C-alpha positions in Angstrom: 178.2 94.2 93.7 175.4 97.0 93.2 173.3 98.0 96.1 169.9 96.2 96.2 167.7 98.6 98.1 164.6 96.5 97.1 166.1 93.4 98.6 167.7 95.0 101.9 164.8 97.4 102.7 161.2 96.3 102.0 158.3 98.4 100.8 156.8 98.2 104.3 160.0 99.8 105.7 159.8 102.7 103.1 156.2 103.4 103.9 157.1 103.4 107.8 159.7 106.0 107.1 157.9 108.2 104.9 155.1 108.2 107.1 157.1 109.1 110.0 158.9 111.8 108.1 155.6 113.2 107.0 153.7 112.8 110.4 156.6 114.7 112.2 156.8 117.4 109.6 153.0 117.8 109.9 153.1 117.8 113.9 156.1 120.5 113.9 154.2 122.7 111.1 151.1 122.4 113.1 152.6 123.5 116.4 154.4 126.5 114.7 151.4 127.7 112.9 149.1 127.5 115.8 151.6 129.4 117.8 152.2 131.9 115.1 148.4 132.6 114.8 148.4 133.2 118.4 150.9 135.9 118.8 149.7 139.5 118.7 151.5 141.7 116.3 151.7 145.4 117.3 154.6 146.5 114.9 152.5 146.0 111.7 152.6 142.6 109.9 155.2 143.4 107.0 158.3 141.3 107.5 161.8 141.8 105.8 161.9 138.4 104.0 160.1 136.6 101.2 159.3 133.9 103.8 157.3 134.3 106.9 160.1 132.8 109.2 159.3 132.5 112.9 162.2 134.8 114.0 160.9 137.5 111.6 157.3 137.2 113.0 158.8 137.3 116.6 160.3 140.5 115.8 156.9 142.1 115.2 155.1 140.7 118.5 154.4 142.8 121.2 154.0 140.2 123.7 156.4 138.1 125.6 156.0 135.0 123.3 159.8 133.8 123.5 159.0 131.3 126.1 156.2 129.7 124.1 158.3 129.7 120.9 161.4 128.5 123.1 159.2 125.3 123.9 158.1 124.7 120.3 161.8 125.1 119.2 162.8 122.2 121.8 160.3 120.1 120.0 161.5 121.0 116.7 165.2 120.6 117.8 164.0 117.0 119.1 162.4 116.2 116.0 165.3 117.4 113.9 167.9 115.5 116.2 166.2 112.3 115.7 166.2 112.9 112.0 169.8 113.6 112.1 170.6 110.5 114.0 168.4 108.5 111.5 170.2 110.1 108.5 173.7 109.4 110.3 173.1 106.0 111.0 171.7 105.4 107.6 175.2 106.6 106.1 177.1 104.7 108.5 175.3 101.6 107.2 175.6 102.6 103.6 179.4 103.4 104.1 180.0 100.2 105.9 178.4 98.1 103.1 180.3 100.3 100.2 183.7 99.6 101.9 183.2 95.9 101.9 182.4 95.9 98.0 185.2 94.2 96.3 185.4 96.3 93.2 187.0 99.7 93.5 184.9 100.8 90.6 181.8 99.8 92.6 182.8 101.7 95.7 183.5 104.6 93.4 180.2 104.6 91.7 178.4 104.3 95.1 180.4 107.0 96.8 179.5 109.3 93.8 175.9 108.7 94.3 175.9 109.0 98.2 178.2 112.0 98.6 176.0 114.8 96.5 173.1 113.6 98.8 175.1 114.0 102.0 176.4 117.4 101.0 172.8 118.7 100.4 171.8 117.3 103.6 174.9 118.7 105.3 174.2 122.2 103.6 170.5 122.1 104.8 171.5 121.0 108.4 174.0 123.6 108.9 172.3 126.6 107.6 169.1 125.8 109.5 171.0 125.4 112.8 172.9 128.8 112.0 169.8 130.6 111.1 168.0 129.6 114.4 170.7 129.5 116.9 172.8 132.5 115.9 172.9 135.2 118.4 170.6 138.3 117.6 173.8 140.7 117.3 174.7 138.7 113.9 171.1 139.4 112.7 170.7 141.5 109.6 168.3 141.7 106.8 171.0 140.5 104.2 172.3 137.8 106.1 169.0 136.3 107.2 167.9 136.5 103.5 171.0 134.6 102.3 170.8 131.9 105.0 167.1 131.5 104.1 167.7 131.0 100.5 170.6 128.4 101.5 168.1 126.2 103.6 164.9 126.7 101.8 165.5 127.3 98.1 168.9 125.6 97.3 168.6 121.9 98.8 164.9 121.3 97.1 166.4 122.9 93.9 169.5 120.7 93.7 168.0 117.4 95.0 166.4 116.6 91.7 169.4 117.1 89.9 171.5 114.8 92.0 
């Protein structure tokens, strides 16, 4: 049996999930942008990355903005944790349905569709966690660049391919 997404999940549920994802992403971006523009920079405005990542901008700050940023990171972590829990619960439901399929070929086809998506999500989540929670002693421009590419460039690039 194929998975019938249209039957199992109506368009209202899809709209609600998309709205929740966009709204939480917009809120997170708005909070970080407002905080970033309020930070006084005393070490110039050149970052060692091709993205203006928050940790890189904080290195340029001459004020003690870490407490404010820590509060925003708590908000971001809460949003990310909520998304992570939702993704895990979704995959548990998908795997439960797939394991009930009587056809071995159907299970294989379903798993071959789900596993690449799960790999991309895992790559994104693990590299973001590493980027934002690694100790400062591990920080180097080369490592920061590689980690940034792994979570900001690779997942959106490979997602349409899978």
